[in-house]
N, C-alpha and C positions, 0 to 999 in steps of 0.2 A: 724768566727774565732776570730775577734776582741772582740765580746761579750763573747766568751769562755775565752779569756784572761782576761777580766775584772772580770769574775766570779771566778778566781783563787786567788783573793786577791793579786794582783800583788805587791803592796808595801811590805807587810810582806814577801811574797815569795822571792822577790829579796833581801830583807834585810837579811833574814836568810841564803840564799845562799852566799851572800857576806861575812857574818860573818864566815861561814865555810871556804871560800877561804882564808880569812885573817888568820884564825887559822892555815890552812895548810901551808901558807907562813911562819908563825912564828915558826913552827916546822920543816921547811926545807923539805917539801914533794917534790919529783921529779915531773916534769911537767906532766907526764902521770897520776900520782896519784892525782895531783891537779884537773885535768880534770875529773877523775872518781868521786872524792869527790863532785865537783861542780855539775856534772850531777845527781849524786845520791840524793843529798840534794834538788836540784831543782825539780826532779820528785816526791820526797816524799812530798815536800811542795805543789806542784800542786794537789796531791791527797787529801791533807788535806783541801786546799782552795775550791776545787770543791765539796768535800763531805759536807763541811759546807753550801754552798749555796744550794746544793741539799736537804739536810736534813732540812734546815731552810725554805724551800720554802713556806710551808703552813703558818708558823708564820710570814714570811716576807710579804706575801699577806695580812694577817689579820692586820698587822701593817702599811700597805700602803707603803712599801718600794719599790717604783717604780724605785729606783736607782739600784736595783738588776736585772741583765739580765734575770734571770729565772722568775721573777715576771712580768717584762715588756714584756715577750714573745720572747725576742731576742734569748734565748737558751731554747730548750725543756728540760723538767725535765729529761726525759730518756737519752738524750744526755749527760747531766751533770752527771747523775749517772754512765753511761758507762765510761765517761772520768775519773771519780774519781776512779772507780774500776780498770780501765786499768792502771792508773798511780801507784796505790797502788801495783798492781801485778808486774809491771815493776821495782818497787823499791826493790823488794826482791832479784832478781839475781844481780842487780847493787850493792846492799849493801854488798853482800858477795864476790864480785870480789877481794877486798884486803884481805879477810880472816875473822877471827872471830870478829874483831872490828866492822864489819858491822852490827852485831847483835845490837849494841848500836844505830845505826841509825834506825833500825826497832823499837827500844823502842821509839824513837822520833816520828816516823810515827804512831805507835800504840797509843801513848799518845794523839796525835792530833785527831785520829779517836774516841778514848774513850771520849774525850771532846765533840766532835760533836754528838756522838750517845747518850750519857747519862749524863755525868758529868757537862755539861754546865749549867743545871738547878738545880744544887745542891750546898750545902755549900762547897763541895769538888772541886769546879770548878778551883781553882788555881793549884791543884795537877798535872794535865797533863802538865802544863807549867813548874812547878818546875822540874818534872821528865824528860820531853822531852828536855828542854834547858840545863839541867844538863848533859844529855846523849850526847849532841852534841859534846862538847870538848873531851869526852871520846872516841867517835868514831874517830874524826879527829886525835887526838894525838895518839890513838891506831894504826891507819894506819901507822903512822911514825915509830912505833916500840919502842917508848919511853914511860916511865910511865907518866900517867896523874897526875898533881898536884892537891891537894885538892882545892886550891883557884880558879882554872879554873872551876871546877864543881860548887862551890859556886857562883861565879860570873855569870855563865850561868843560874843557877836556879833563882837568884835574878833578872837578866835582863828579864828572861822569865815571872816571876810573875809580874814584872812592866809592861810588854807589855799587859798582861791579864787585869789588872785593868785599864790601860789607854785606851785600846780598848773598854772595856765594858762600861766605864763611860758615854759617850755621849748617849748611847741607853738604859740607865737604865729604864726610864719611859716606853718606847716602849716595852722593854722586860717584865717588870712587867705586862703590859696590856695583854700580850699573855701567861702569866703563867711561865715565865722563872725567877727563883729565885736562881741564883748563888750567890756567896759571894759578888761580886760588887753590884748586885741588892739589896741585903739585907743592904749593907752599904750606898747606895745612891751615887749620882754622885760626890758631893764635897769630901766626905771622900775617895771614890775610887781614885780620882785624887791625893789626898794627900798621900795615900798609895803607889800609883805608883811612885810618886816623892821620897818618902822615900826609897823605894826599889832600885830605880835608884841611889840614893846617896850611899846606902850601897854597891852596886855593884862597883861603882866608887872608893870607899875607899878600897875595897878589891883589885882592880887592881892597884891602886896607891901604895899600900903597897908592891907590888911585883916589882916595877920599880927599875932597877939597875942604872939608870942615875944619873948624878950629880945634885946639888942644883938648878941651873938655869933651866935645862930641867924639873926637877921635878915640879918647880913652874909653868912652862908653861903647863905641864900635868894637874896640879891641876886646872888651869884656864879653860882648855878645858873641864874638867869634870864638873866644876861649871857653865859654861855658860847655858847649857840646864836646869839645876836645877833652876837657877835664872830666866830664861825666863818662865819656868813653874810656878814659884811662882808669877811672875807678872801677868800671865794669870789668875791665881786663884783669885788674888786680884781684877783684873778688871772684873772678872766673864765672861771671854771669853775663856773658855776651849774648849768644843766641841772636834773636831778631832785634834785640835792643839797639845794638850798634847800627844796624841798617836803618832803623827808624830815626836814630840820632842824625845820621848822615843826610837822610832825606829832609828832615826838618831844618838842619843846618844849611843845606843848599838853598832852601826857600828863604830862610832868614838872611843869609848872606846877600842874596840878590835884592831882597826887600830893603835891607840896610843901605845898599848902594843907591836905590831909588830915592830914599828919604834924605840922605845926607850928602850925596855926591854933588 
């Protein structure tokens, strides 16, 4: 069970679920709807994470990725496949519990599966992240019955694309060796990290532009947004990126949305 948990990409899974919860709080969802949204997004992200490790099993073995439970034999490939399909199937009825907005959550899940199945190794690899993370606020806000604002969709898409480039950057050489040539692999590690930081900065600016707080609070918000960007730039200069930039981007995404909930 522990190994199955590791195979679901727990960091991103929990981060995306947390972002959905924070968005739900920001639009005033009732407690039961918050629980439905959290459960739905969690199950959808589990399906994406498990399908990723299942579908990448052969490539991960070729690359010597013994940190992957399916490669080390801790989780059988068929168990991972069954878990992925089971979670994907469960996400459908969960998504539609609040009504039609749940279709946007299925866009998020479908985008993740499309990336894992095909788009990961193409120049279109950022598209599922742009589409899926842009659909997330449409789903959550739609559940509340209020219209979604354009800047929420834009910020979601930018943060999603930043996650993609930051996540792929450390594995560029390994991916190339096994024939994966998505956009980050074509750009290379250093440029992918810079693209991730630039996208993160743009998302932060979009969110800052919507704050209704006063000058002092706005200055604090700007500082909060700038800290991970500065830390990322330092890591680039020191040539110590690796997974550090990916973690920074994930934390910054959660912090950005949390900041919006507190001061908007």
